[in-house]
NUKOL-445885 format. One record per residue: x, y, z of N, C-alpha, C in turn; residue in one letter. Coordinates in steps of 0.1 Angstrom, whole numbers, plus 2048, in hexadecimal, padded with zeros to 3 digits. Each point is the difference from the previous one (the first is absolute). Example, Ala and Ser with C-alpha at 12.3 -4.5 7.8 and 13.67 -1.06 7.14 Angstrom:
# residues 2
8847C784E7F780C80080980C800a
7FC80B7F980980B8007F880B808s
***
This chain:
# residues 407
AA274853980080780D80E800806m
8077F47FF80E8008058098097F9a
7FE8027F380880A7F87FE80E806r
7F48048037FE80D80580580280Ef
7FF7F580880580180E80F801800l
8077F97F680E8017FF80480E7FCs
7F88067F780380D7FB7FE80A80Br
7F67FE8097FD80A80A80A7FF80Cw
8047F48048097FF80B80F7FF7FCf
8038007F380D8007FB8057F27FDg
80B7FE7FA8057F37FC7FE7FE7F2g
8077F67FA7FE7FD7F280B8087F8g
8027FA7F480B8057F87FD80E7F9a
7F48037FE7FD80C7F87F880B808i
7FF7FD80D7F980A80880980C804t
7FA80B80480780C8047F880780Be
80680380B7FA80780B80980B805n
7FB80980780880A8078087F980Bt
80B8068038097FA80A80B7F87FAg
8067F780880B7F87FC7FC7F67F5v
8087FF7F57FC7F87F58067F2802q
7F97F67FC8047F28018027FA7F3n
80C7FA7FE8047FB7F28017F0801a
7FB7FA80A8017F18017F27FA7FEv
7FF7F37FC7F37FA7FE7F97FE80Dp
7F38027FF7F77FE80C7FE7F2804s
8027F67F67FE7F280380C7F97FAi
8037F480580A7F77FA7FA7F67F7a
8047FF7F37FB7F77F78027F1805l
80C7FE8058047F3805801801810v
7F77FA80780180280F80D7FA805p
80580680B80C7FC80780C8017F8d
8008077F580D8027F8809809808s
80D7FD80080980880880280E7FBg
80380980A80280E7FC80F8017FEn
8048027F380E8017FC80480E800i
80A80480880580E8008088037F4s
80480D7FD8098037F580D7F9802p
8057FF80C80D7F98027FF7F17FCd
7F47FA8047FE7F27FC7FE7FE7F1g
7F88097FA7FD7FF7F280D8017F8a
80980980480C8027F880A7F4801l
7FD7F78098087F48017FC7F57F6q
7F48037F97FC7F77F58068057F4i
8087F87F98088057F57F88067F5s
7F47FA7FD7F78067F57FB80E803a
7FD80280D7FC80E80480B80A7FFv
80C7FC80580B8097FF8038037F1w
8007F67F88048017F27F68097F8s
7F37FE8037F68087F980180F804c
80180280D80180E80580D8077FAi
80B7F880180D8067FB8008037F1d
7F97F77F97FF8027F17F980C7FDr
7F48028067F880C7FD80780D805r
8057FF80D80680C80680C8047F8a
8097F77FD80D8037FA7FD8057F1s
7F77FA7F97FD8057F37FB80F800t
7F78038097FA80D80080B80A806i
8087FC80A80A80980580B8037F7a
8027F77F680B8027F77FD80A7F4s
7F38047FF7FC8097F580380E804l
8068087F880280E8037F2808801p
7FF80880A7F480880280380F7FDf
7FB8057F580480D7FB7F580A803f
80480D8027F780B8018028097F3a
7F58047FB8008087F37F980E802y
8048097F87F980D7FF7FA8017F2t
7F48068007FA8027F37FE80F7FDt
8058057F57FF80E7FC7FD8017F1k
7F58067FD7FC8027F27FE7F27F9n
7FB7F78077FE7F37FB80C7F77FFg
80C80580480C7F87FF8047FB80Eq
8037F38018037FB80D80F7FD801r
80680580B80F7FE8028037FB80Ee
80B7F98018047FB80D80380C809l
7FA80080C80280B80A80C7FD809a
80C7FF7FA80C7FC80780380980Br
7FD80D7FF80480980B7F580280Ad
7F67F98007F58018098027F780Ds
7FA80480B8017F880C7F97F37FEr
7F58017F97F87F37FE8087F67F9l
8078047F58087F77F980B7F9809y
80680880880A7FB80A7FA7F7809s
7F48038057F97F780A7FD7F37FAl
7FA7FF7F47FB7F47FA80B7F87FAl
80A8077FA80A7F97F880D7FE807h
80480980980D7FF8058017FC80Fd
7F88068088017FE80F7F3803807s
7F87F68037F380380780280580Fp
80B7FC80680380580D80F7FF802n
80580480C80E8018028067F2803s
7F87F68018057F28047FF7F67F5r
7F78027F67FD7F67F78028047F1m
8037F77F88008027F27F27FE7FBt
7FC8047F47F37FE7FB7FD7F17FFp
80A7F87FC7FD7F18007FC7FB80Df
80880380B7FD7FC80D7F2805805e
7FD80C7FD7F38068047F47F97FAf
8007FE7F27F57FA7FA7FF7F1803w
80B7FA8027FF7F18037FA7FF80Er
80380980A7FA7FF80D7F18037FFa
7FC80A7F77F28037FF7F87F47FAm
8067F97F67FA7F57FA7FF7F4809m
8097FE8098007F680A7F3801808l
7FE80D8057F58028097F37FF7F8n
8008057F37F48007F87FC7F17FDh
8097F87FC7FC7F27FC7FD7F780Cd
80580380C7FD7F880C7F4805807l
80080D8027F58068097F58077F8r
8028027F37F68067F880180F800g
80880680880280E80180F804802n
80480A7FA80E8058027FF80F803a
80780480A7FF80E80580E807800y
80180C7FC80C8088017FD80E805a
80780480B7FE80E80580780A7F7r
7F980B7FD80580A7F780480C808i
80D8037FF80580C80780080C7F5d
7FA80B8047FE80B7F780780D805r
8048097F680680C8047F580B802d
80580C8027F680B8027F68037F5g
8047FC7F47F78027F47F77F47FEr
8027F68087F77F47FF8067F57F7g
80B8037FA8067F67F78077F5808e
7FF7F37FB8057F58078108007FFa
8067FE80C80E8008018057F1802m
7F87F88078057F28037F47F7801a
8027F37FD7F67F68028067F5809l
7F97FD80B8057F780A7F67F4801w
8037F47FC7F67F58017FD7FD80Fp
7F37FD8027FB7FC80D7FB7F27FFm
8057F68097FB7F37FF7F17FF802p
7F97F87F87F28008007FA7FB80Da
8077F78077FC7FB80D80080B80Bd
80780B7FD80180B80A7F780C7FDq
7F87FE7F67F780C7FB7F27FC802v
7F88098057F27FE8027F880B7F8e
7F77FC7F87F98097F77F2803806v
7FD80D8027F38038067F980A7F7e
7F37FE7FD7F78097F97F880880Av
80280D7FF7F98098097F18037FCl
7F88068087F28027FD7FE8097F4s
80A8097FD7FF8097F48057F97F4d
8037F38008057F87F580E8027FDa
80780880780F8017FF8077F4807s
80C7FE7FD8087F580580C805808m
8037F980A80D8028078077F3802i
80D8008018097F580280780180Dy
7FF7F580880780080D80B7F67FFk
80C80680180D7F87FE8067FE80Ey
8017F48048067FD80D80F7FC7FFq
80980780680E7FD80080580080El
8027F48058037FE80E7F5804809g
8028098097F58048097F980D7FBn
8058057F47FA80C7FB7F67FD7F4d
7F68097FF7F77FF7F67FF80D7F8i
8028007F37FF80C7F87F37FF7F8a
7F880B8017F48017F88028087F4v
7FE7FB7F48038067F47F48027F7l
7FF80C7FA7F48027F78037F87F3s
7F57FF7F88027F87F48098077F5e
80180D8018098077F780F7FE803r
8027FA80B80E7FE8048047F1800n
7F87F87F98027F18007FE7FC7F1v
80A7F97FB7FF7F97F37FA7F2803l
7F47FD7FB7F97F48047FE7F87F3h
8067F47FF7FE7F77F57F67F5805l
7F57FE7F87F67F78047FE7F47F7k
7FF7F58067FD7F47F87F17FF7FDn
7FC7F67FA7F27FE7FE7F880280Dl
7F58087FF7F980380C7F48097FDg
7FB80780A7F58097FF80480E7FBn
80D8037FE80480D7FC80680880Bg
7FC7FD80C80580780C80D7F9805t
7FF7F380280C7F88048007F47F7v
80C7FA7FE8017F47F97FE7F4809g
7FC7F57FA7FE7F380880E7FA802l
8017FA80C80D7FA8048017F27F9s
8087FF7F68017F47F98047F4808k
80A80280A8057F68087F47FA808l
7F78088057F57FB8087F67F87F7e
7FE8057F47F67F97F78067F37FBf
80D7FF7FF8067F37FB8047F780Bm
7FA80280C8057F980C7FF7F17FEr
7F57FB7FA7FF7F17FE80B7FB7F7s
8048087F680A7FB7F780E800807t
80380A80780D8018078007F580Bt
7F57FE8077FF7F680A8037F27FBd
7FA7FD7F48027F47F980F7FE7FCe
80680B7FB80E7FF7FC8097FE80Ca
7FD80780B8087FE80C7FF7F2806a
7F47FA8007FE7F38058077F67F7k
7FF8027F38077F67F680F801802a
80580C80280E8028028057FA80Dq
7F880180B8037FA80C8007F17FFg
7F67FB7F97FF7F17FE80C7FB7F9t
8048077F580C7FC7F980C800809a
80180A80880C8018098007F480As
7F57FC8057FF7F58098037F37F9k
7FB7FE7F38037F47F980F7FE7FDv
80680B7FC80F7FF7FD8077FF80Df
7FB80580B8077FF80D8007F2806g
7F67F87FB7FF7F28058057F67F4t
8078057F78057F87F57F57FB7F7g
7F48068007F57FC7F87F97F4806g
8027FD80D7FA7F48057F2804807k
7F67FA7FC7F38028078007F980Ep
7F78058097FF7FA80D7F97F37FFt
8027F880A7F97F38008017F980Dg
7FB7F38018007F980D8077F27FEv
8067FC80B8057F28007F67F8807l
7FC7F57FA7F57F78068067F3804m
7FD7FB80C8047F38057F47F8804l
8027F38017F47F78048007FD80Ed
8078088098007FD80E80080E808k
7FD7FF80C80080C80980E802805v
80580D80080D8038057FF80880Dl
80A7FF80780180880C80580E7FDs
7FF80980980480E7FE80E8017FCk
8097F880780E8017FD8037FB7F1e
7F97F57FC8027FB7F37FB8097F5q
7F48078037FB80A7F680A80C7FFr
80580480B80A80B80080D7FC7F8d
8047F480280C7FC7F97FE7FF7F1k
7F47FB7FC7FD7FE7F27FF80E7FAi
7FA80A8077FF80D7FA80D8067FEk
8097FE80A80E8067FF8077F97F5q
7FF7F37FE8077F97F67FC8047F2s
7F38027FE7FB8027F27FB80F7FEf
8048098097FC80E7FE8058067F3a
80C7FC7FC8058057F47F87FD7F3e
7F87F68017F77FC7F57F780C7FCm
7FD80880A7F780B7FD80780E801a
80D80080380780C8028098047F5e
8017F77F68078057F480D7F97FDg
8057F880980D7FA7FD7FF7F57F6s
8098007F68007F67F580C7F7801t
80780180B80D7F98018007F2806s
7F47FC8047FF7F38067F67F77F9r
8037F38027F67F67FB7F97FA80Cl
7F38008007F97FC80C7FA7F27FDy
8027F780A7FB7F27FF7F47FF80Av
7F47FD7FB7F57FE8087FF7F1804l
7FF7FD80C8007F28057F47FE809e
7FE7F38047F67FD8097F28047FBa
7FE7FE7F37F38037FA7FC80F7FFs
80B8088017FD80F8007FC8037F1m
7F780A7FF7FC8057F37FF80F801k
8048077F580080E8007F58047F6y
7F78098057F58057F880080F7FFe
8008067F480080E7FE7F3806804q
80180C8077F48078047FD80C7F7l
80A8097FF7FF80C7F88027FE7F2s
7FA8097F78027FF7F280D8047FCm
8057FA7F580D8047FA7FE80D7F9s
80C8077FD7FE80C7F87F97FF7F3p
8027F47F97F97FE7F47F17FF802e
7FC7F980B7F27FE8037FA80E803q
8078088077FB80D80380080A7F4q
8077FC7F58018087F580780D804q
80A7FF80880780C8058068097F5l
8077F97F68068087F67F68077F7l
7F57F97FD7F58077F87FA80B808e
7FE7FF80D7FA80A80880980C800t
80D7FF80180980B8018018077F2r
8007F87F58008067F37F38087FEn
7F57FB8047F38077FE80080D809f
8067FF80C80080C80880880B7FAt
80B7FD7F980880A7F97F88077F6v
7F87F87F87F88067F67F5809806s
7FA7FC80B7F680880780680D805e
80C80080580680C8058038097F5i
8057FB7F48038087F57F38067FBc
7F57F98017F38067FB7FC80C809r
8027FE80D7FD80B80980880D7FDw
80D7FE7FC80880C7FE8018047F1f
7F97F97F87FF8037F280E8007F9d
8077F580380E7FE7FB8007F27F9v
8048007F38017F37F98097F6808p
7FC7F48028097F780780E7FF7FBp
8028017F380D7FE7FA80980B805v
7FB80C80380880B8058057FE80El
7FB7F68078057FD80E8077F27FFv
8037FC7F48087F37FE7F87F4805h
7F38007FD7F87F48038037F67F6h
8047F48048047F67F67F57F87F9n
7F48038027F57FA7F97FA8097F5d
80780A7FD7FB80A7F680A8017F4t
7FC8087F78098037F480E804804t
80A7F97FA80D80480480580C7F8t
80B80680480680B7FA8037FD7F1w
7FB8097F78037FF7F27F47FA7F9g
7F67FB8067F57FA7F97F4808804s
7FD80A7F87F480980280280A80Bg
80D80180580280980B7FD80F7FDi
8038047F37FF80E7FD7F1804800e
7F77F77FC7F28038007FB80080Fq
8057F78087FC80080E80580D807i
80C8047FE80580C8067F980C7FBm
7FC8007F37F980C7FA7F2801807d
7FA7F48027F380180780180480Fg
80B7FC80680380480E80280F801f
8078067F680380E8007F28087FEy
7F87FB7F77F48077FC7F57FF80Ak
7FE7F48057F57FD80980280180Fl
80D7FF80480380080E80880D804s
80B8037F880980B8047FA80D7FCi
7FB8017F47FB80D7FB7F4805808r
7F67F98047F580580880680580Ep
80A7FA80580680580D80780D7FDm
8078017F580680D7FD7F680B7FFl
7F57FE7F97F680A7FF7FB80480Ev
7FE7F68097FB80480D80A809807s
80D7FD7FF80B80880780080E7F9i
7FF8017F380180D7FA7F4808804e
7F47FB8007F480780480180480Fq
8047F780880180480E80B80B803a
80B7FF7F880A80A8017FB80E7FCt
7F88007F57FA80D7FB7F680580Ar
7F87F88067F680480980580480Ek
80A7F980580480280E80E808801r
8097FD7F780D80680280180E7F9v
7FB8017F480180D7F97F680A806m
80480D7FF7F780A8047F68047F5t
7F68088027F78047F68078087F5a
8098088048088077F68087F77F7t
8077F68068087F77F97F77F87F6q
7F47FC8047F87F87F87FB8087F3r
80180D8017FC8087F480A8007F5s
80C7FD80380A8007F580A7F5800y
7FF7F680A8097F58017F97F3800m
8077F67FD7FB7F280080C7F7805s
7FC7F480480A7F68047FC7F27FAa
80A7FA7FA7FE7F37FA80C7F7801e
7FD7F380180B7F68008047FE7F1f
80D7FD7FE8047FD7F28007F17FEa
7F67FB7FA7FF7F27FD80A7FB7F6l
8068097F880A7FC7F680C7FA807d
80280380D80B7FB8078007F1801a
7F47FA7FE7FF7F18008077FA7F5l
8038087F58077FB7F480F800802l
80580680B80E8018018077F3801r
7F97F68048067F28018007F97F3g
7FA8067F67FF7F97F380480A7F5n
80D7FF7FD80680A7F67FA7FE7F2p
7FC7F47FC7FA7FE7F37F38087FFt
7F77FE8097F380780080280F800q
80A80480880380F8028048067F2r
8097F97F98058047F47F58017F5a
7F77F68007F58007F77F780B802e
7FD80380D7F780B80380680E7FCl
80D80280380780C7FC7FF8027F0y
8037F57F98008007F27F38047FAa
7F57FA8057F38047FC7FC80E803k
80480580C7FD80E80480780A7F7n
80D7FD7FD8088097F87FB8007F1v
7FD7F47FB7FC7FF7F27F28057FDq
7F880280B7F28057FE7FF80E806n
80B8078037FF80D8047FA80380Eg
8017F58097FB80280D80A80580Av
80D7FC7FE80B80480880C8047F8m
80880980580D8037F980A7F6805t
80B8007F880B7F780480680480Er
80180D80280680580D7F67FC80Cn
7F38007FD7F77FC80B8037F1803e
8027F87F68037F280280E7FE808c
8098087FC80D8008067FF80480Fr
7F880A8027FE80480E7FB7F4809q
7F67F97FA7FB7F480880A7F6802l
80B7FF7F880B7F780280B806807e
7FE80C80680B80780780C8037F8n
7FD8037F380B8037F77FF80F7FDl
80C8077FD80080E7FE7F98037F2p
7FB80C7FF7FA8047F380A8027F5p
7FC7FF7F480A8027F57FA80B7F7v
8088077F87FC80A7F87F77FB7F4a
7F58077FD7F87FC7F57F67F5803g
7FE7FC80C7F87F58047F3805807a
7FD80C7FF7F48068077F48017F7d
8017FD7F37F58017F77F87F3800a
7F28027FF7F87F47FE8017FB7F2l
8017F37FE8027FB7F27F57F67FDt
7FE7FD7F37F67F67FC8077F67F7a
7F97F57FC8077F57F98048047F2q
7FB80A7FA8048047F380E806800s
80A7F780080E80480180380780Dn
7F77FE80A80180680D80380F800l
7F88077F780280F7FF7F880680Bm
80380D8047F88078097F28027FCp
7F78008097F18017FD7FD80C7F8l
80780B8037FD80D7F98047FF7F1a
8087F67FC8048007F27F87F67F8m
7F67F88077F87F77F87F88077F5l
8007FA7F57F88057F480880A7F8g
80D80380380880A7F980A7F97F7t
8007F280080A7F97F87FE8027F1v
7F37FE7FC7FD8027F280380E7FBa
7FD80A80880280D7FC80E8047FEa
8097FB80980E8038008087F77F6s
7FA7F47FE8077F77F780C7F9807g
80280280D80B7F98077FB7F4808g
80A7FA8077FD7F58087FD80480Et
7FA7F78077FC80380E80D803808g
80B7F97FD80C80280880680E7FEa
7FF8057F380680D7FD7F780B807n
7F37FE7FF7F780A80680280180Fi
8027F480780280080E80C808804a
80A8017F780C8078037FD80F800q
***
């Protein structure tokens, strides 16, 4: 019954109703956990590192627009869509800056929004990111959506055709706010970080009490507090002598007893799990070090974390940014091969295999390396003396070598 009441009155991670959409959890898993804002969360190093790793990786990939004619796909370098996605999303930002800002909002708030400026033909001219905290999504009674963007005292109401909307895990209408759902984890991280700061601020000294076997006057108590205050305030420059049967007894737990270091290490792993980033990629010292299995870890990160996000962006771009006419003959894709630019050995091996198996020409490989084309390097070749594909099977008939035939 509670499930149906929740569905009827709204609330819950997977419910949908007309009106303003809610992307935050209806209940807190851990009661009284602190509400960490984006500004607070980004002061936790693991949160910053995870978001920056994902955002920078995706933003660094080239986003190309293609045209397809007679089954052949070519880069649409002269199109407005290519310029928008690959060169300049708006007059103020580079593509790297734009997509990193979009990913920041996506990973923290579960939704990333960009206003689409269009010309008279309906083609997109510019993309302007809108901070997720300033956008309100509303589903109308006819199932259409509008976006209310508040900028200062002004509110702009935008139709869904004029908004690029990237959605995190959710009900398909809006993405769930990751920062709200991971509140207990960020609260724990903030408290552990605050405790560590206090411990180092007091020189690692736990609080305690001085015990005597007689009653003191107020003046005597104040004088003792003043004399021995540094015992709890962090000074390590003095030697204290307890006399007159004074005894010092520790009250608070030491950092070791609190397992402060273990807690902070565990919290880093938890945050990495929330953002789907291997801990080694944010320099977590309890994980595999660079050079030991890192290639397999990074390969898994690209395939299981980055690639799904790229698919989401590509599909959202096709659905929201491109017009119906553009969708009939154009496509947009990220170039994942750019991830190999930092590894010349893997790049060379890939080019060699593609050339030797007739997948790419030498000039196509040279183009990817920003090298000028050379004469005679536009033919597809195979491993049999690297002859052109059209000449395969003619060696026996001509009695010559593959090298002579290729000439």
